[in-house]
N, C-alpha and C positions, 0 to 999 in steps of 0.2 A: 718176380718181378720188383727192381730195386725200389721201383715207385710206390710200391704197395707196402714195402718193408718199412723205408726210411722214411722221415720228413723231410720237409723240403730246406730246413736249414743244414740237414746233413746232406741231402744230394748237392748244395751249391758248395758245397766242399770237397765233393769226390770229382775225380778223374776218368775219363773213360779212355782206356786203351786200346787199341785195334791195329791189326795188320796191314790195314790200307785204308786209303781216304773212303767215307763211308758214300754210299750212293745217296739218292735224293729220301727214298723211304725212311733207311736208316737217319739220315740226317733230321728228317721231320721226329722220328722217335727221340732222336737226341735231344731235339729244341723243346720237347713236351715233358721231358724227364725233368728237366731242373738241374741237371748237372751242367755246369758251364764250364768244364776245361777238358779238351778233346786233344788226343795224342795220338796220331797214325804215323805209319811206319812208310808206305807205299803210296804214292801220289796216283791220282786216277790215270792221269797221260801215260804212265808207266804200266799201270795195269791193264791199260787197253792193248797194249803189244800181247800180254799173253790169254787173256780173258775175251770170250766173245761178246763184247760189250759196244753199244753203238752210243753216239751223242756224247756231248759236253756234258757229262753229270757231275763235274766238280762240285763240292760240299762249299767251296770257298765263297762264293756269293750270297749262300742262304746263310752262313755264321761271320760275315764281316759287320759284327757289331761290338760294343766296348763290353755288353754283357758275357759275350763267350771269348774264352782263350784259345785259340787252335794253332796245335805246336805241329810241326811237319811240313814236308817228308823228314825223318828221320831213319837213321840205319837203313836205307834204300835197299843198297847193295843187296844184304842181307835178306830183306824181305822179297827182294825179285827172286832168288834162289827159290824161298819156300813158294812162292806162288806160280813160277815157271814150272817145276815140279807137280804141283797141284793141278793147274788148267791145263798141262799136256795132255793129261788123261782124256779130258773131253773135246779137245781140238785137233786132235791129231789125226 
């Protein structure tokens, strides 16, 4: 894990990139990691249409702090294609 390999000073300068907005558990891991910037492609609202997900699990309320920079959704239409293909195997 990055938290075991790198110092806090290094982690604070890192950016985590992910294909979709993190779930609550991933958001917790992100907060504890020391990484301060997150970039995601697909919003939770759009992911819900393809994945078997329940409830409002957006990470945004838990990362709305000046210590975090959250960028997203970006390239959402491209991310939809990937997730639609992936999740169709489980929800068909």
